[in-house]
N, CA, C, O and the ligand as a Tripos MOL2 file, in Angstrom:
@<TRIPOS>MOLECULE
protein
  309   307    78     0     0
PROTEIN
NO_CHARGES

@<TRIPOS>ATOM
      1 N         -15.4900  -40.5770  113.8030 N.3       1 MET1
      2 CA        -16.1670  -41.2290  112.6860 C.3       1 MET1
      3 C         -15.6680  -42.6680  112.5460 C.2       1 MET1
      4 O         -14.4790  -42.9470  112.7060 O.2       1 MET1
      5 N         -16.5820  -43.5550  112.2500 N.am      2 LYS2
      6 CA        -16.2140  -44.9510  112.0360 C.3       2 LYS2
      7 C         -16.6440  -45.3920  110.6540 C.2       2 LYS2
      8 O         -17.5730  -44.8450  110.0590 O.2       2 LYS2
      9 N         -15.9470  -46.3920  110.1630 N.am      3 CYS3
     10 CA        -16.2990  -46.9470  108.8650 C.3       3 CYS3
     11 C         -17.6840  -47.5870  108.9670 C.2       3 CYS3
     12 O         -17.9180  -48.4320  109.8310 O.2       3 CYS3
     13 N         -18.5920  -47.1870  108.0900 N.am      4 PRO4
     14 CA        -19.9460  -47.7590  108.1280 C.3       4 PRO4
     15 C         -19.9800  -49.2240  107.7140 C.2       4 PRO4
     16 O         -20.9790  -49.9040  107.9490 O.2       4 PRO4
     17 N         -18.9260  -49.7130  107.1120 N.am      5 VAL5
     18 CA        -18.8980  -51.0890  106.6250 C.3       5 VAL5
     19 C         -18.4600  -52.0460  107.7250 C.2       5 VAL5
     20 O         -19.1330  -53.0400  108.0000 O.2       5 VAL5
     21 N         -17.3250  -51.7390  108.3540 N.am      6 ASP6
     22 CA        -16.7860  -52.6670  109.3370 C.3       6 ASP6
     23 C         -16.5180  -52.0460  110.6980 C.2       6 ASP6
     24 O         -16.0500  -52.7300  111.6080 O.2       6 ASP6
     25 N         -16.8120  -50.7500  110.8480 N.am      7 GLY7
     26 CA        -16.6530  -50.1180  112.1490 C.3       7 GLY7
     27 C         -15.2360  -49.7590  112.5310 C.2       7 GLY7
     28 O         -14.9840  -49.3510  113.6650 O.2       7 GLY7
     29 N         -14.2990  -49.9040  111.5960 N.am      8 ASN8
     30 CA        -12.9200  -49.5280  111.8710 C.3       8 ASN8
     31 C         -12.7740  -48.0070  111.8610 C.2       8 ASN8
     32 O         -13.5700  -47.2960  111.2480 O.2       8 ASN8
     33 N         -11.7470  -47.5270  112.5480 N.am      9 VAL9
     34 CA        -11.4710  -46.0940  112.5310 C.3       9 VAL9
     35 C         -10.6300  -45.7740  111.2990 C.2       9 VAL9
     36 O          -9.5180  -46.2790  111.1470 O.2       9 VAL9
     37 N         -11.1750  -44.9260  110.4190 N.am     10 PRO10
     38 CA        -10.4410  -44.5830  109.1940 C.3      10 PRO10
     39 C          -9.1190  -43.8850  109.4970 C.2      10 PRO10
     40 O          -8.9970  -43.1630  110.4860 O.2      10 PRO10
     41 N          -8.1450  -44.1080  108.6430 N.am     11 GLN11
     42 CA         -6.8420  -43.4670  108.7630 C.3      11 GLN11
     43 C          -6.7980  -42.2450  107.8530 C.2      11 GLN11
     44 O          -7.4120  -42.2050  106.7860 O.2      11 GLN11
     45 N          -6.0450  -41.2520  108.3200 N.am     12 MET12
     46 CA         -5.9000  -40.0460  107.5090 C.3      12 MET12
     47 C          -4.6920  -40.2030  106.5960 C.2      12 MET12
     48 O          -3.6160  -40.6160  107.0260 O.2      12 MET12
     49 N          -4.8930  -39.8670  105.3380 N.am     13 THR13
     50 CA         -3.7760  -39.8900  104.3960 C.3      13 THR13
     51 C          -3.8970  -38.7010  103.4710 C.2      13 THR13
     52 O          -4.9150  -38.0090  103.4780 O.2      13 THR13
     53 N          -2.8840  -38.4570  102.6860 N.am     14 GLU14
     54 CA         -2.9050  -37.3070  101.7870 C.3      14 GLU14
     55 C          -2.6990  -37.7640  100.3600 C.2      14 GLU14
     56 O          -1.7720  -38.5150  100.0590 O.2      14 GLU14
     57 N          -3.5650  -37.3050   99.4970 N.am     15 ARG15
     58 CA         -3.4610  -37.6230   98.0740 C.3      15 ARG15
     59 C          -3.5240  -36.3170   97.2910 C.2      15 ARG15
     60 O          -4.5270  -35.6060   97.3490 O.2      15 ARG15
     61 N          -2.4660  -36.0000   96.5670 N.am     16 HIS16
     62 CA         -2.4310  -34.7880   95.7430 C.3      16 HIS16
     63 C          -2.7390  -33.5480   96.5790 C.2      16 HIS16
     64 O          -3.4420  -32.6470   96.1220 O.2      16 HIS16
     65 N          -2.2190  -33.5040   97.7900 N.am     17 GLY17
     66 CA         -2.4130  -32.3370   98.6300 C.3      17 GLY17
     67 C          -3.7830  -32.2760   99.2630 C.2      17 GLY17
     68 O          -4.1380  -31.2760   99.8870 O.2      17 GLY17
     69 N          -4.5570  -33.3360   99.1090 N.am     18 VAL18
     70 CA         -5.8910  -33.3700   99.6950 C.3      18 VAL18
     71 C          -5.9350  -34.4560  100.7600 C.2      18 VAL18
     72 O          -5.5730  -35.6050  100.5090 O.2      18 VAL18
     73 N          -6.3800  -34.0790  101.9420 N.am     19 GLU19
     74 CA         -6.4670  -35.0610  103.0120 C.3      19 GLU19
     75 C          -7.7070  -35.9220  102.8280 C.2      19 GLU19
     76 O          -8.8210  -35.4200  102.6790 O.2      19 GLU19
     77 N          -7.4890  -37.2080  102.8430 N.am     20 VAL20
     78 CA         -8.6110  -38.1320  102.7130 C.3      20 VAL20
     79 C          -8.5620  -39.1410  103.8530 C.2      20 VAL20
     80 O          -7.4870  -39.5140  104.3230 O.2      20 VAL20
     81 N          -9.7310  -39.5740  104.2850 N.am     21 ASP21
     82 CA         -9.8150  -40.6410  105.2770 C.3      21 ASP21
     83 C         -10.0550  -41.9450  104.5420 C.2      21 ASP21
     84 O         -10.9090  -42.0250  103.6580 O.2      21 ASP21
     85 N          -9.3020  -42.9560  104.9100 N.am     22 TYR22
     86 CA         -9.5300  -44.2390  104.2660 C.3      22 TYR22
     87 C          -9.5480  -45.3370  105.3090 C.2      22 TYR22
     88 O          -8.8890  -45.2420  106.3440 O.2      22 TYR22
     89 N         -10.3010  -46.3640  105.0280 N.am     23 CYS23
     90 CA        -10.3770  -47.5030  105.9260 C.3      23 CYS23
     91 C          -9.3870  -48.5560  105.4550 C.2      23 CYS23
     92 O          -9.5130  -49.0580  104.3390 O.2      23 CYS23
     93 N          -8.4070  -48.9000  106.2770 N.am     24 PRO24
     94 CA         -7.4090  -49.8940  105.8760 C.3      24 PRO24
     95 C          -8.0090  -51.2880  105.7490 C.2      24 PRO24
     96 O          -7.4070  -52.1790  105.1500 O.2      24 PRO24
     97 N          -9.1800  -51.4690  106.3050 N.am     25 GLU25
     98 CA         -9.8060  -52.7860  106.2910 C.3      25 GLU25
     99 C         -10.5170  -53.0650  104.9700 C.2      25 GLU25
    100 O         -10.2690  -54.0770  104.3150 O.2      25 GLU25
    101 N         -11.4030  -52.1460  104.5950 N.am     26 CYS26
    102 CA        -12.1810  -52.3830  103.3700 C.3      26 CYS26
    103 C         -11.8000  -51.4290  102.2480 C.2      26 CYS26
    104 O         -12.4150  -51.4450  101.1820 O.2      26 CYS26
    105 N         -10.7860  -50.5940  102.4830 N.am     27 ARG27
    106 CA        -10.2820  -49.6500  101.4730 C.3      27 ARG27
    107 C         -11.3050  -48.5810  101.1100 C.2      27 ARG27
    108 O         -11.2260  -47.9660  100.0470 O.2      27 ARG27
    109 N         -12.2550  -48.3710  101.9950 N.am     28 GLY28
    110 CA        -13.2090  -47.3080  101.7550 C.3      28 GLY28
    111 C         -12.5310  -45.9530  101.9060 C.2      28 GLY28
    112 O         -11.6010  -45.8110  102.7000 O.2      28 GLY28
    113 N         -12.9820  -44.9710  101.1630 N.am     29 VAL29
    114 CA        -12.3830  -43.6400  101.2100 C.3      29 VAL29
    115 C         -13.4630  -42.6060  101.4460 C.2      29 VAL29
    116 O         -14.5420  -42.6640  100.8570 O.2      29 VAL29
    117 N         -13.1580  -41.6670  102.3110 N.am     30 TRP30
    118 CA        -14.1030  -40.5730  102.5870 C.3      30 TRP30
    119 C         -13.4500  -39.2480  102.2570 C.2      30 TRP30
    120 O         -12.2820  -39.0100  102.5640 O.2      30 TRP30
    121 N         -14.2220  -38.4070  101.6330 N.am     31 LEU31
    122 CA        -13.7460  -37.0630  101.3100 C.3      31 LEU31
    123 C         -14.6410  -36.0540  102.0090 C.2      31 LEU31
    124 O         -15.8570  -36.2290  102.0830 O.2      31 LEU31
    125 N         -14.0270  -35.0000  102.5200 N.am     32 ASP32
    126 CA        -14.8090  -33.9260  103.0960 C.3      32 ASP32
    127 C         -15.3240  -33.0330  101.9840 C.2      32 ASP32
    128 O         -14.9420  -33.1630  100.8210 O.2      32 ASP32
    129 N         -16.2090  -32.1150  102.3810 N.am     33 HIS33
    130 CA        -16.7910  -31.2030  101.4050 C.3      33 HIS33
    131 C         -15.6920  -30.4380  100.6650 C.2      33 HIS33
    132 O         -14.8140  -29.8460  101.2930 O.2      33 HIS33
    133 N         -15.7430  -30.4500   99.3430 N.am     34 GLY34
    134 CA        -14.7710  -29.7000   98.5580 C.3      34 GLY34
    135 C         -13.5360  -30.4980   98.1950 C.2      34 GLY34
    136 O         -12.8060  -30.1300   97.2740 O.2      34 GLY34
    137 N         -13.2980  -31.5640   98.8930 N.am     35 GLU35
    138 CA        -12.0800  -32.3270   98.6220 C.3      35 GLU35
    139 C         -12.1620  -33.0800   97.2980 C.2      35 GLU35
    140 O         -11.1670  -33.2370   96.5900 O.2      35 GLU35
    141 N         -13.3540  -33.5340   96.9860 N.am     36 LEU36
    142 CA        -13.5310  -34.2350   95.7160 C.3      36 LEU36
    143 C         -13.2170  -33.2930   94.5620 C.2      36 LEU36
    144 O         -12.5770  -33.6740   93.5820 O.2      36 LEU36
    145 N         -13.6890  -32.0350   94.7020 N.am     37 ASP37
    146 CA        -13.4220  -31.0480   93.6590 C.3      37 ASP37
    147 C         -11.9290  -30.8220   93.4910 C.2      37 ASP37
    148 O         -11.4280  -30.6930   92.3740 O.2      37 ASP37
    149 N         -11.2200  -30.7740   94.6200 N.am     38 ARG38
    150 CA         -9.7860  -30.5260   94.5510 C.3      38 ARG38
    151 C          -9.0610  -31.6940   93.8930 C.2      38 ARG38
    152 O          -8.1200  -31.5000   93.1240 O.2      38 ARG38
    153 N          -9.5030  -32.8980   94.2010 N.am     39 VAL39
    154 CA         -8.8990  -34.0740   93.5700 C.3      39 VAL39
    155 C          -9.1870  -34.0530   92.0740 C.2      39 VAL39
    156 O          -8.3160  -34.3600   91.2600 O.2      39 VAL39
    157 N         -10.4190  -33.6860   91.7220 N.am     40 ALA40
    158 CA        -10.8000  -33.6280   90.3150 C.3      40 ALA40
    159 C         -10.0010  -32.5550   89.5930 C.2      40 ALA40
    160 O          -9.5560  -32.7620   88.4640 O.2      40 ALA40
    161 N          -9.8170  -31.4090   90.2420 N.am     41 ASP41
    162 CA         -9.0220  -30.3390   89.6460 C.3      41 ASP41
    163 C          -7.6140  -30.8170   89.3690 C.2      41 ASP41
    164 O          -7.0530  -30.5650   88.3020 O.2      41 ASP41
    165 N          -7.0590  -31.5020   90.3330 N.am     42 HIS42
    166 CA         -5.6950  -31.9980   90.1990 C.3      42 HIS42
    167 C          -5.6000  -32.9930   89.0380 C.2      42 HIS42
    168 O          -4.6440  -32.9810   88.2630 O.2      42 HIS42
    169 N          -6.6060  -33.8440   88.9390 N.am     43 ALA43
    170 CA         -6.6150  -34.8480   87.8780 C.3      43 ALA43
    171 C          -6.6780  -34.1760   86.5210 C.2      43 ALA43
    172 O          -6.0090  -34.6050   85.5810 O.2      43 ALA43
    173 N          -7.4770  -33.1260   86.4120 N.am     44 MET44
    174 CA         -7.6090  -32.4270   85.1460 C.3      44 MET44
    175 C          -6.3210  -31.6910   84.7960 C.2      44 MET44
    176 O          -5.9170  -31.6560   83.6340 O.2      44 MET44
    177 N          -5.6840  -31.1090   85.7960 N.am     45 ALA45
    178 CA         -4.4240  -30.3960   85.5670 C.3      45 ALA45
    179 C          -3.3600  -31.3690   85.0850 C.2      45 ALA45
    180 O          -2.5680  -31.0400   84.2020 O.2      45 ALA45
    181 N          -3.3410  -32.5500   85.6550 N.am     46 ALA46
    182 CA         -2.3660  -33.5540   85.2520 C.3      46 ALA46
    183 C          -2.6330  -34.0020   83.8270 C.2      46 ALA46
    184 O          -1.7000  -34.3010   83.0820 O.2      46 ALA46
    185 N          -3.8920  -34.0510   83.4490 N.am     47 ASP47
    186 CA         -4.2710  -34.4760   82.1170 C.3      47 ASP47
    187 C          -3.7990  -33.4650   81.0810 C.2      47 ASP47
    188 O          -3.3430  -33.8380   80.0000 O.2      47 ASP47
    189 N          -3.9140  -32.1710   81.4220 N.am     48 LYS48
    190 CA         -3.5370  -31.1130   80.4920 C.3      48 LYS48
    191 C          -2.0280  -31.0520   80.2860 C.2      48 LYS48
    192 O          -1.5510  -30.6400   79.2290 O.2      48 LYS48
    193 N          -1.2820  -31.4680   81.3120 N.am     49 SER49
    194 CA          0.1780  -31.3690   81.2320 C.3      49 SER49
    195 C           0.7550  -32.3980   80.2790 C.2      49 SER49
    196 O           1.9180  -32.3060   79.8860 O.2      49 SER49
    197 N          -0.0510  -33.3700   79.9110 N.am     50 ARG50
    198 CA          0.4070  -34.3770   78.9610 C.3      50 ARG50
    199 C           0.5650  -33.7640   77.5790 C.2      50 ARG50
    200 O          -0.2310  -32.9040   77.2000 O.2      50 ARG50
    201 N           1.5670  -34.1790   76.8170 N.am     51 PRO51
    202 CA          1.7020  -33.6640   75.4600 C.3      51 PRO51
    203 C           0.4930  -34.0370   74.6130 C.2      51 PRO51
    204 O           0.0500  -35.1850   74.5940 O.2      51 PRO51
    205 N          -0.0240  -33.0380   73.9180 N.am     52 ALA52
    206 CA         -1.2450  -33.2800   73.1500 C.3      52 ALA52
    207 C          -0.8960  -33.8570   71.7900 C.2      52 ALA52
    208 O          -0.3710  -33.1470   70.9330 O.2      52 ALA52
    209 N          -1.1790  -35.1220   71.5850 N.am     53 GLY53
    210 CA         -0.9760  -35.7610   70.2940 C.3      53 GLY53
    211 C           0.4870  -35.7600   69.8890 C.2      53 GLY53
    212 O           1.2920  -36.5360   70.4030 O.2      53 GLY53
    213 N           0.8180  -34.8660   68.9470 N.am     54 GLY54
    214 CA          2.2050  -34.7020   68.5370 C.3      54 GLY54
    215 C           2.7560  -35.9350   67.8480 C.2      54 GLY54
    216 O           2.2190  -36.3700   66.8300 O.2      54 GLY54
    217 N           3.8210  -36.4990   68.3930 N.am     55 ASN55
    218 CA          4.5050  -37.6250   67.7600 C.3      55 ASN55
    219 C           3.6430  -38.8790   67.7040 C.2      55 ASN55
    220 O           3.8890  -39.7930   66.9170 O.2      55 ASN55
    221 N           2.6500  -38.8940   68.5410 N.am     56 ASP56
    222 CA          1.8240  -40.0830   68.6400 C.3      56 ASP56
    223 C           1.2000  -40.4400   67.2920 C.2      56 ASP56
    224 O           1.0900  -41.6160   66.9450 O.2      56 ASP56
    225 N           0.7970  -39.4270   66.5410 N.am     57 ALA57
    226 CA          0.1160  -39.6560   65.2730 C.3      57 ALA57
    227 C           1.0660  -40.2690   64.2520 C.2      57 ALA57
    228 O           0.6420  -41.0410   63.3910 O.2      57 ALA57
    229 N           2.3550  -39.9260   64.3440 N.am     58 LYS58
    230 CA          3.3250  -40.4150   63.3550 C.3      58 LYS58
    231 C           3.6120  -41.9040   63.5210 C.2      58 LYS58
    232 O           3.8710  -42.6080   62.5460 O.2      58 LYS58
    233 N           3.5620  -42.3700   64.7530 N.am     59 THR59
    234 CA          3.8820  -43.7660   64.9900 C.3      59 THR59
    235 C           2.7330  -44.6860   64.6020 C.2      59 THR59
    236 O           2.9210  -45.8790   64.3590 O.2      59 THR59
    237 N           1.5630  -44.1140   64.5510 N.am     60 ARG60
    238 CA          0.4040  -44.9220   64.2180 C.3      60 ARG60
    239 C           0.3470  -45.1750   62.7090 C.2      60 ARG60
    240 O           0.6420  -44.2650   61.9340 O.2      60 ARG60
    241 N          -0.0150  -46.3580   62.2800 N.am     61 PRO61
    242 CA         -0.1820  -46.6040   60.8430 C.3      61 PRO61
    243 C          -1.2990  -45.7370   60.2900 C.2      61 PRO61
    244 O          -2.3520  -45.5560   60.9030 O.2      61 PRO61
    245 N          -1.0250  -45.2150   59.1110 N.am     62 LYS62
    246 CA         -2.0250  -44.3180   58.5330 C.3      62 LYS62
    247 C          -3.2540  -45.0920   58.0910 C.2      62 LYS62
    248 O          -3.1790  -46.1670   57.4960 O.2      62 LYS62
    249 N          -4.3510  -44.5050   58.4020 N.am     63 LYS63
    250 CA         -5.6040  -45.1380   58.0310 C.3      63 LYS63
    251 C          -6.1590  -44.3750   56.8390 C.2      63 LYS63
    252 O          -6.5210  -43.2040   56.9470 O.2      63 LYS63
    253 N          -6.2200  -45.0550   55.7020 N.am     64 LYS64
    254 CA         -6.7170  -44.3550   54.5240 C.3      64 LYS64
    255 C          -8.2380  -44.3900   54.4960 C.2      64 LYS64
    256 O          -8.8770  -45.4350   54.6190 O.2      64 LYS64
    257 N          -8.7640  -43.2270   54.3330 N.am     65 ALA65
    258 CA        -10.2070  -43.1590   54.2430 C.3      65 ALA65
    259 C         -10.6180  -43.4830   52.8170 C.2      65 ALA65
    260 O         -10.1340  -42.8770   51.8610 O.2      65 ALA65
    261 N         -11.4970  -44.4240   52.6930 N.am     66 ARG66
    262 CA        -11.9330  -44.8210   51.3620 C.3      66 ARG66
    263 C         -13.1730  -44.0260   50.9840 C.2      66 ARG66
    264 O         -14.2280  -44.1410   51.6070 O.2      66 ARG66
    265 N         -13.0130  -43.2250   49.9570 N.am     67 VAL67
    266 CA        -14.1700  -42.4350   49.5340 C.3      67 VAL67
    267 C         -14.7420  -43.0660   48.2710 C.2      67 VAL67
    268 O         -14.1510  -42.9880   47.1940 O.2      67 VAL67
    269 N         -15.8500  -43.6630   48.4190 N.am     68 VAL68
    270 CA        -16.4920  -44.3090   47.2850 C.3      68 VAL68
    271 C         -17.7420  -43.5220   46.9150 C.2      68 VAL68
    272 O         -18.6920  -43.4220   47.6920 O.2      68 VAL68
    273 N         -17.7140  -42.9690   45.7080 N.am     69 PRO69
    274 CA        -18.9150  -42.2280   45.2850 C.3      69 PRO69
    275 C         -20.1130  -43.1620   45.1690 C.2      69 PRO69
    276 O         -20.0720  -44.2020   44.5120 O.2      69 PRO69
    277 N         -21.1450  -42.7540   45.8140 N.am     70 ASP70
    278 CA        -22.3310  -43.5900   45.8200 C.3      70 ASP70
    279 C         -23.2610  -43.1490   44.6930 C.2      70 ASP70
    280 O         -23.9450  -42.1300   44.7890 O.2      70 ASP70
    281 N         -23.2670  -43.9260   43.6460 N.am     71 ARG71
    282 CA        -24.0820  -43.5410   42.4920 C.3      71 ARG71
    283 C         -25.4630  -44.1950   42.5170 C.2      71 ARG71
    284 O         -26.3250  -43.9050   41.6870 O.2      71 ARG71
    285 N         -25.6380  -45.0530   43.4600 N.am     72 SER72
    286 CA        -26.8790  -45.8130   43.4540 C.3      72 SER72
    287 C         -28.1260  -44.9390   43.6870 C.2      72 SER72
    288 O         -29.2320  -45.2690   43.2590 O.2      72 SER72
    289 N         -27.9010  -43.8190   44.3780 N.am     73 HIS73
    290 CA        -29.0720  -42.9910   44.6950 C.3      73 HIS73
    291 C         -29.5180  -42.1490   43.5110 C.2      73 HIS73
    292 O         -30.7050  -41.8980   43.3020 O.2      73 HIS73
    293 N         -28.5000  -41.7140   42.7280 N.am     74 GLY74
    294 CA        -28.8370  -40.8980   41.5870 C.3      74 GLY74
    295 C         -29.5990  -39.6610   41.9850 C.2      74 GLY74
    296 O         -30.7000  -39.3970   41.5020 O.2      74 GLY74
    297 N         -28.9800  -38.8950   42.8910 N.am     75 TRP75
    298 CA        -29.7220  -37.7630   43.4470 C.3      75 TRP75
    299 C         -29.9400  -36.6490   42.4410 C.2      75 TRP75
    300 O         -30.6760  -35.7000   42.7130 O.2      75 TRP75
    301 N         -29.2950  -36.7570   41.2610 N.am     76 ARG76
    302 CA        -29.5730  -35.7190   40.2640 C.3      76 ARG76
    303 C         -30.3020  -36.3280   39.0800 C.2      76 ARG76
    304 O         -30.4040  -35.7330   38.0070 O.2      76 ARG76
    305 N         -30.7730  -37.4570   39.2950 N.am     77 GLY77
    306 CA        -31.5470  -38.0500   38.2520 C.3      77 GLY77
    307 C         -30.8210  -39.1210   37.5920 C.2      77 GLY77
    308 O         -31.3430  -39.7420   36.6660 O.2      77 GLY77
    309 ZN        -14.0460  -50.2680  106.3830 Zn       78 ZN78
@<TRIPOS>BOND
     1     1     2 1
     2     2     3 1
     3     3     4 2
     4     3     5 am
     5     5     6 1
     6     6     7 1
     7     7     8 2
     8     7     9 am
     9     9    10 1
    10    10    11 1
    11    11    12 2
    12    11    13 am
    13    13    14 1
    14    14    15 1
    15    15    16 2
    16    15    17 am
    17    17    18 1
    18    18    19 1
    19    19    20 2
    20    19    21 am
    21    21    22 1
    22    22    23 1
    23    23    24 2
    24    23    25 am
    25    25    26 1
    26    26    27 1
    27    27    28 2
    28    27    29 am
    29    29    30 1
    30    30    31 1
    31    31    32 2
    32    31    33 am
    33    33    34 1
    34    34    35 1
    35    35    36 2
    36    35    37 am
    37    37    38 1
    38    38    39 1
    39    39    40 2
    40    39    41 am
    41    41    42 1
    42    42    43 1
    43    43    44 2
    44    43    45 am
    45    45    46 1
    46    46    47 1
    47    47    48 2
    48    47    49 am
    49    49    50 1
    50    50    51 1
    51    51    52 2
    52    51    53 am
    53    53    54 1
    54    54    55 1
    55    55    56 2
    56    55    57 am
    57    57    58 1
    58    58    59 1
    59    59    60 2
    60    59    61 am
    61    61    62 1
    62    62    63 1
    63    63    64 2
    64    63    65 am
    65    65    66 1
    66    66    67 1
    67    67    68 2
    68    67    69 am
    69    69    70 1
    70    70    71 1
    71    71    72 2
    72    71    73 am
    73    73    74 1
    74    74    75 1
    75    75    76 2
    76    75    77 am
    77    77    78 1
    78    78    79 1
    79    79    80 2
    80    79    81 am
    81    81    82 1
    82    82    83 1
    83    83    84 2
    84    83    85 am
    85    85    86 1
    86    86    87 1
    87    87    88 2
    88    87    89 am
    89    89    90 1
    90    90    91 1
    91    91    92 2
    92    91    93 am
    93    93    94 1
    94    94    95 1
    95    95    96 2
    96    95    97 am
    97    97    98 1
    98    98    99 1
    99    99   100 2
   100    99   101 am
   101   101   102 1
   102   102   103 1
   103   103   104 2
   104   103   105 am
   105   105   106 1
   106   106   107 1
   107   107   108 2
   108   107   109 am
   109   109   110 1
   110   110   111 1
   111   111   112 2
   112   111   113 am
   113   113   114 1
   114   114   115 1
   115   115   116 2
   116   115   117 am
   117   117   118 1
   118   118   119 1
   119   119   120 2
   120   119   121 am
   121   121   122 1
   122   122   123 1
   123   123   124 2
   124   123   125 am
   125   125   126 1
   126   126   127 1
   127   127   128 2
   128   127   129 am
   129   129   130 1
   130   130   131 1
   131   131   132 2
   132   131   133 am
   133   133   134 1
   134   134   135 1
   135   135   136 2
   136   135   137 am
   137   137   138 1
   138   138   139 1
   139   139   140 2
   140   139   141 am
   141   141   142 1
   142   142   143 1
   143   143   144 2
   144   143   145 am
   145   145   146 1
   146   146   147 1
   147   147   148 2
   148   147   149 am
   149   149   150 1
   150   150   151 1
   151   151   152 2
   152   151   153 am
   153   153   154 1
   154   154   155 1
   155   155   156 2
   156   155   157 am
   157   157   158 1
   158   158   159 1
   159   159   160 2
   160   159   161 am
   161   161   162 1
   162   162   163 1
   163   163   164 2
   164   163   165 am
   165   165   166 1
   166   166   167 1
   167   167   168 2
   168   167   169 am
   169   169   170 1
   170   170   171 1
   171   171   172 2
   172   171   173 am
   173   173   174 1
   174   174   175 1
   175   175   176 2
   176   175   177 am
   177   177   178 1
   178   178   179 1
   179   179   180 2
   180   179   181 am
   181   181   182 1
   182   182   183 1
   183   183   184 2
   184   183   185 am
   185   185   186 1
   186   186   187 1
   187   187   188 2
   188   187   189 am
   189   189   190 1
   190   190   191 1
   191   191   192 2
   192   191   193 am
   193   193   194 1
   194   194   195 1
   195   195   196 2
   196   195   197 am
   197   197   198 1
   198   198   199 1
   199   199   200 2
   200   199   201 am
   201   201   202 1
   202   202   203 1
   203   203   204 2
   204   203   205 am
   205   205   206 1
   206   206   207 1
   207   207   208 2
   208   207   209 am
   209   209   210 1
   210   210   211 1
   211   211   212 2
   212   211   213 am
   213   213   214 1
   214   214   215 1
   215   215   216 2
   216   215   217 am
   217   217   218 1
   218   218   219 1
   219   219   220 2
   220   219   221 am
   221   221   222 1
   222   222   223 1
   223   223   224 2
   224   223   225 am
   225   225   226 1
   226   226   227 1
   227   227   228 2
   228   227   229 am
   229   229   230 1
   230   230   231 1
   231   231   232 2
   232   231   233 am
   233   233   234 1
   234   234   235 1
   235   235   236 2
   236   235   237 am
   237   237   238 1
   238   238   239 1
   239   239   240 2
   240   239   241 am
   241   241   242 1
   242   242   243 1
   243   243   244 2
   244   243   245 am
   245   245   246 1
   246   246   247 1
   247   247   248 2
   248   247   249 am
   249   249   250 1
   250   250   251 1
   251   251   252 2
   252   251   253 am
   253   253   254 1
   254   254   255 1
   255   255   256 2
   256   255   257 am
   257   257   258 1
   258   258   259 1
   259   259   260 2
   260   259   261 am
   261   261   262 1
   262   262   263 1
   263   263   264 2
   264   263   265 am
   265   265   266 1
   266   266   267 1
   267   267   268 2
   268   267   269 am
   269   269   270 1
   270   270   271 1
   271   271   272 2
   272   271   273 am
   273   273   274 1
   274   274   275 1
   275   275   276 2
   276   275   277 am
   277   277   278 1
   278   278   279 1
   279   279   280 2
   280   279   281 am
   281   281   282 1
   282   282   283 1
   283   283   284 2
   284   283   285 am
   285   285   286 1
   286   286   287 1
   287   287   288 2
   288   287   289 am
   289   289   290 1
   290   290   291 1
   291   291   292 2
   292   291   293 am
   293   293   294 1
   294   294   295 1
   295   295   296 2
   296   295   297 am
   297   297   298 1
   298   298   299 1
   299   299   300 2
   300   299   301 am
   301   301   302 1
   302   302   303 1
   303   303   304 2
   304   303   305 am
   305   305   306 1
   306   306   307 1
   307   307   308 2
@<TRIPOS>SUBSTRUCTURE
     1 MET1         2 RESIDUE 1 A MET
     2 LYS2         6 RESIDUE 1 A LYS
     3 CYS3        10 RESIDUE 1 A CYS
     4 PRO4        14 RESIDUE 1 A PRO
     5 VAL5        18 RESIDUE 1 A VAL
     6 ASP6        22 RESIDUE 1 A ASP
     7 GLY7        26 RESIDUE 1 A GLY
     8 ASN8        30 RESIDUE 1 A ASN
     9 VAL9        34 RESIDUE 1 A VAL
    10 PRO10       38 RESIDUE 1 A PRO
    11 GLN11       42 RESIDUE 1 A GLN
    12 MET12       46 RESIDUE 1 A MET
    13 THR13       50 RESIDUE 1 A THR
    14 GLU14       54 RESIDUE 1 A GLU
    15 ARG15       58 RESIDUE 1 A ARG
    16 HIS16       62 RESIDUE 1 A HIS
    17 GLY17       66 RESIDUE 1 A GLY
    18 VAL18       70 RESIDUE 1 A VAL
    19 GLU19       74 RESIDUE 1 A GLU
    20 VAL20       78 RESIDUE 1 A VAL
    21 ASP21       82 RESIDUE 1 A ASP
    22 TYR22       86 RESIDUE 1 A TYR
    23 CYS23       90 RESIDUE 1 A CYS
    24 PRO24       94 RESIDUE 1 A PRO
    25 GLU25       98 RESIDUE 1 A GLU
    26 CYS26      102 RESIDUE 1 A CYS
    27 ARG27      106 RESIDUE 1 A ARG
    28 GLY28      110 RESIDUE 1 A GLY
    29 VAL29      114 RESIDUE 1 A VAL
    30 TRP30      118 RESIDUE 1 A TRP
    31 LEU31      122 RESIDUE 1 A LEU
    32 ASP32      126 RESIDUE 1 A ASP
    33 HIS33      130 RESIDUE 1 A HIS
    34 GLY34      134 RESIDUE 1 A GLY
    35 GLU35      138 RESIDUE 1 A GLU
    36 LEU36      142 RESIDUE 1 A LEU
    37 ASP37      146 RESIDUE 1 A ASP
    38 ARG38      150 RESIDUE 1 A ARG
    39 VAL39      154 RESIDUE 1 A VAL
    40 ALA40      158 RESIDUE 1 A ALA
    41 ASP41      162 RESIDUE 1 A ASP
    42 HIS42      166 RESIDUE 1 A HIS
    43 ALA43      170 RESIDUE 1 A ALA
    44 MET44      174 RESIDUE 1 A MET
    45 ALA45      178 RESIDUE 1 A ALA
    46 ALA46      182 RESIDUE 1 A ALA
    47 ASP47      186 RESIDUE 1 A ASP
    48 LYS48      190 RESIDUE 1 A LYS
    49 SER49      194 RESIDUE 1 A SER
    50 ARG50      198 RESIDUE 1 A ARG
    51 PRO51      202 RESIDUE 1 A PRO
    52 ALA52      206 RESIDUE 1 A ALA
    53 GLY53      210 RESIDUE 1 A GLY
    54 GLY54      214 RESIDUE 1 A GLY
    55 ASN55      218 RESIDUE 1 A ASN
    56 ASP56      222 RESIDUE 1 A ASP
    57 ALA57      226 RESIDUE 1 A ALA
    58 LYS58      230 RESIDUE 1 A LYS
    59 THR59      234 RESIDUE 1 A THR
    60 ARG60      238 RESIDUE 1 A ARG
    61 PRO61      242 RESIDUE 1 A PRO
    62 LYS62      246 RESIDUE 1 A LYS
    63 LYS63      250 RESIDUE 1 A LYS
    64 LYS64      254 RESIDUE 1 A LYS
    65 ALA65      258 RESIDUE 1 A ALA
    66 ARG66      262 RESIDUE 1 A ARG
    67 VAL67      266 RESIDUE 1 A VAL
    68 VAL68      270 RESIDUE 1 A VAL
    69 PRO69      274 RESIDUE 1 A PRO
    70 ASP70      278 RESIDUE 1 A ASP
    71 ARG71      282 RESIDUE 1 A ARG
    72 SER72      286 RESIDUE 1 A SER
    73 HIS73      290 RESIDUE 1 A HIS
    74 GLY74      294 RESIDUE 1 A GLY
    75 TRP75      298 RESIDUE 1 A TRP
    76 ARG76      302 RESIDUE 1 A ARG
    77 GLY77      306 RESIDUE 1 A GLY
    78 ZN78       309 GROUP 0 **** ****
């Protein structure tokens, strides 16, 4: 297989346990059937391993929600 862009022979490399072909010239990447799914699975697994919220909310300044009763409509007359 050759790179359709510049005709270079792609190099084999491994990303997250998935073998991918990439062109060192134009940085093009080729995935075989199923490899994209495996990369996506890995990305999702990495996302889940992150701590969900937690301390993050405490460091953020509190945003007060302003509740203003809207009397202009007079929905009860
Ligand atoms: Zn290329």
